C-alpha positions in Angstrom: 14.0 22.3 0.8 13.3 18.4 1.3 10.3 16.4 2.2 11.4 13.1 1.4 12.3 12.2 4.8 8.8 14.2 6.0 6.3 12.8 4.7 7.3 9.3 3.2 5.7 6.4 4.8 2.9 8.5 6.1 -0.6 8.5 5.2 -2.3 12.0 4.4 -6.3 12.1 4.0 -6.7 14.9 1.4 -9.7 16.9 1.2 -11.6 18.4 -2.5 -8.6 15.6 -4.2 -11.6 15.0 -6.8 -9.7 18.0 -9.0 -8.3 21.0 -8.5 -5.5 22.2 -5.4 -7.1 19.6 -3.5 -5.8 16.4 -6.9 -2.4 18.3 -6.8 -1.8 18.3 -3.2 -2.8 14.5 -3.5 -0.6 13.8 -6.9 2.5 16.4 -4.9 2.1 13.9 -1.8 1.7 10.5 -3.3 5.0 11.1 -5.4 7.0 12.4 -2.6 6.0 8.9 -0.8 3.0 9.3 0.9 0.2 7.3 0.8 -3.4 9.2 0.2 -6.3 8.6 1.0 -9.0 10.8 -0.8 -11.8 12.2 0.4 -14.5 13.4 -1.1 -17.8 14.6 -0.6 -18.9 13.6 -4.1 -19.4 9.6 -5.0 -18.0 9.3 -9.4 -15.6 12.0 -8.5 -13.6 10.0 -5.7 -13.3 7.4 -7.9 -12.0 8.4 -11.5 -9.3 10.7 -9.6 -8.8 7.2 -8.1 -8.4 5.7 -10.7 -6.8 8.4 -12.6 -4.0 8.5 -10.1 -3.5 4.5 -10.0 -3.2 4.2 -13.3 -1.1 7.2 -13.5 1.7 6.5 -10.5 1.7 3.0 -11.9 -0.8 0.6 -9.5 -0.5 3.4 -6.5 -3.1 2.4 -3.7 -6.0 5.2 -3.4 -8.4 4.6 -1.2 -12.7 6.7 -1.8 -14.2 8.0 0.6 -17.2 9.7 0.0 -18.4 11.7 2.7 -18.4 15.3 4.8 -15.7 16.0 6.3 -16.7 18.0 8.4 -19.1 15.3 9.8 -17.0 14.2 13.2 -18.8 10.4 12.8 -17.1 10.5 9.1 -13.9 11.7 9.9 -13.9 8.6 12.8 -15.3 6.6 10.0 -12.6 7.4 7.6 -10.3 6.8 11.1 -11.1 3.1 11.7 -11.0 1.8 8.3 -7.8 3.0 7.7 -6.4 1.6 10.6 -8.1 -2.0 9.8 -5.8 -2.4 7.0 
């Protein structure tokens, strides 16, 4: 299935992006043209993954957001910041 046309240029908020499946999904989305935002609940982890992805993907920017994605005010703040940029 060709996904480039469906996700290229879109913004994906990836939860659990610090490791495992979340990180793999984020990297795959980036490889297919999506811009990704890493949302995790651990600050050091999100900083490390944002730096590693930027290095591996030649400077791709992955804005880190630290918080609980089940918390509505946190989700709202993520989208507020994304739309302001």
